[in-house]
Structure formats: C-alpha cells, structure tokens
LUMLOZA-24367 format. One line per field, with one value per residue (C-alpha): residue in one letter; x, y, z. Coordinates in Angstrom, 2 decimals. Layout:
BEGIN
r <- a,... .
px <- X,... .
py <- Y,... .
pz <- Z,... .
//
This chain:
BEGIN
r <- m,v,n,a,a,e,q,l,a,t,a,r,a,t,l,n,a,r,c,n,t,v,e,e,a,y,e,f,m,l,a,y,a,g,q,g,l,t,s,d,a,g,s,s,k,g,a,q,v,r,e,y,l,g,k,a,e,a,a,l,v,g,l,s,d,f,i,a,a,f,p,e,n,a,d,g,e,s,l,e,t,y,t,a,f,f,k,v,i,d,q,d,a,r,a,a,r,a,a,i,a,l,v,l,a,q,a,s,i,s,s,q,v,i,d,n,l,n,a,s,i,h,l,r,a,l,l,t,d,l,f,l,v,d,e,v,l,k,g,h,k,l .
px <- -145.17,-142.00,-141.98,-140.23,-137.07,-136.55,-137.37,-134.86,-132.19,-132.64,-132.44,-129.39,-127.69,-128.62,-127.16,-123.87,-123.75,-124.17,-121.42,-119.09,-119.68,-118.61,-115.72,-114.43,-114.68,-112.34,-109.85,-109.78,-109.30,-106.31,-104.70,-105.60,-104.37,-100.89,-100.37,-99.60,-102.00,-102.72,-105.86,-108.28,-108.47,-106.96,-106.35,-108.12,-107.71,-109.36,-112.60,-112.53,-112.19,-115.41,-117.27,-116.19,-117.32,-120.63,-121.52,-120.65,-122.76,-125.76,-125.05,-125.56,-128.73,-131.62,-129.03,-130.06,-133.74,-132.84,-130.79,-133.63,-136.05,-133.65,-134.35,-138.11,-138.36,-136.08,-137.70,-140.10,-137.44,-138.07,-136.52,-136.06,-132.65,-131.33,-132.72,-129.93,-127.32,-129.46,-129.31,-125.50,-125.60,-127.73,-125.62,-122.54,-123.99,-125.15,-121.70,-120.01,-122.22,-121.83,-117.94,-118.14,-120.41,-117.98,-115.33,-117.41,-118.41,-114.80,-113.51,-110.42,-109.76,-106.17,-104.75,-104.41,-108.18,-108.76,-106.20,-108.10,-111.34,-109.91,-108.68,-112.21,-113.43,-116.93,-116.10,-113.92,-116.65,-119.24,-117.07,-116.60,-120.63,-121.19,-118.70,-120.56,-123.93,-123.16,-121.82,-124.80,-127.11,-125.38,-126.93,-130.37,-131.69,-132.74 .
py <- 123.42,121.90,118.17,115.61,115.45,119.34,119.25,116.66,118.51,121.57,119.62,118.04,121.34,122.68,119.58,120.15,123.70,122.71,120.13,122.42,125.05,122.62,121.46,124.89,125.87,122.88,123.50,127.29,126.19,123.86,126.93,129.13,126.48,126.48,130.24,130.11,133.10,133.83,135.57,136.33,139.88,142.58,140.16,139.59,135.92,136.12,137.75,135.16,132.11,133.38,133.82,130.38,128.97,130.92,129.52,125.89,125.93,127.30,124.70,122.06,123.17,120.49,118.85,115.06,116.02,117.59,114.51,112.16,113.51,112.24,108.32,109.15,111.29,109.20,106.46,105.70,103.97,103.42,105.33,102.03,101.09,104.69,105.78,104.29,106.23,109.42,109.24,108.81,112.00,113.72,112.75,113.86,117.26,118.11,117.23,119.30,122.00,122.18,122.19,125.04,126.99,126.52,128.03,130.97,131.69,132.43,136.15,134.99,132.32,131.10,128.83,126.19,126.25,125.76,123.08,121.30,121.78,120.35,117.53,116.70,113.44,115.01,117.26,114.58,112.05,114.55,115.26,111.54,111.02,113.88,112.27,108.72,109.92,112.24,109.10,106.91,109.70,109.88,106.59,108.12,109.02,112.54 .
pz <- -65.35,-64.15,-64.66,-62.51,-64.48,-64.26,-60.64,-60.20,-62.24,-60.34,-56.94,-58.22,-59.07,-55.52,-53.81,-56.00,-54.93,-51.32,-51.57,-53.39,-50.50,-48.00,-49.84,-50.81,-47.13,-46.09,-48.89,-47.80,-44.32,-45.33,-46.64,-43.64,-41.21,-42.89,-42.41,-38.64,-37.85,-34.21,-34.83,-37.93,-36.91,-39.14,-42.18,-45.35,-44.82,-41.36,-42.64,-45.46,-43.07,-41.23,-44.51,-45.71,-42.27,-42.34,-45.88,-45.03,-42.03,-44.11,-46.49,-43.92,-42.66,-43.61,-45.70,-44.96,-45.53,-48.94,-49.81,-48.79,-51.47,-54.37,-54.25,-53.56,-56.60,-58.98,-60.87,-58.00,-55.85,-52.40,-49.41,-47.56,-48.91,-48.27,-44.93,-42.62,-44.62,-44.46,-40.70,-40.91,-42.98,-40.60,-37.63,-39.23,-40.70,-37.22,-35.70,-38.38,-38.00,-34.28,-34.81,-37.21,-34.96,-31.93,-34.09,-35.33,-31.98,-31.01,-30.76,-32.44,-35.02,-35.26,-37.58,-34.91,-34.24,-38.10,-38.26,-35.37,-37.29,-40.44,-38.49,-36.77,-37.72,-37.95,-40.72,-42.56,-42.12,-43.69,-46.74,-47.38,-46.73,-49.38,-51.94,-51.52,-51.84,-54.87,-56.61,-55.73,-56.86,-60.06,-61.01,-60.83,-64.29,-64.54 .
//
C-alpha cells in the first residue's frame, strides 16, 4: 500500500518531469530560432523541433488540475489560498498550448516562427508560473 508521502513524492517527480519537458522545449527552441532556417523540412533539427513541441504540448494537458492536488494532499492544507493562482496557471497553460498547437499545425516551421513563439508572452508567463509554483511546493513536506 502506498502512503500519502509516497504518493506526494511520486506526484512531485511527475510535476518536475512535466516542468522539465516544457523548459527543455523552450531551450531547444531558443537554439533553433538562432539557426535562421526557413523550414523544418529535411533537417534533423526540424524533426527535433516538432518532437520537442509535441512533448511540451502533452506536458501541459491537465497541468493545472495536477498541480492543484498538491496543497490538498500536503499537510491537510486548504486549496483556498492557492485557487486563484491555479486559475492563472490554467489560463497560461491553455494559451501556451494553443500557440504550440498553431505552430505544430504549420506545414513548415521556420526559425522565425519559433522565435516568435519563444517571444510569446503566453509561453514566458507559463514558464514563470511553473518556476514559481515549483518553489512554493518545495515548502511542502513530503
């Protein structure tokens, strides 16, 4: 039988993996944007950019619901003090996913398109949200 501490530790590892996936995609996209490619076709970097975007999009599915379970399960804390921020994460994750989906729907992904995605306030806000919530959740005892 898995106890609450083990469940929280597993959830924490899953959250870290999701956050790392989004951050790694962003970092790869920074490098891709700097290459000046007119298309993702015919290059290994082009195939990789689609792979990273796909993984980031998948990591964002249900992210706010997943994060919302942490305070509820840690030390009996109430969700009331966290609810407003979880709504922000949800909005930012949905906006970032929509932007990523738009890019993935393109027949060709240029470095300029990725540069614009990187500059998107939605993606940057989400990354900042994830860094903030990660630090807050570190305060929860496992």
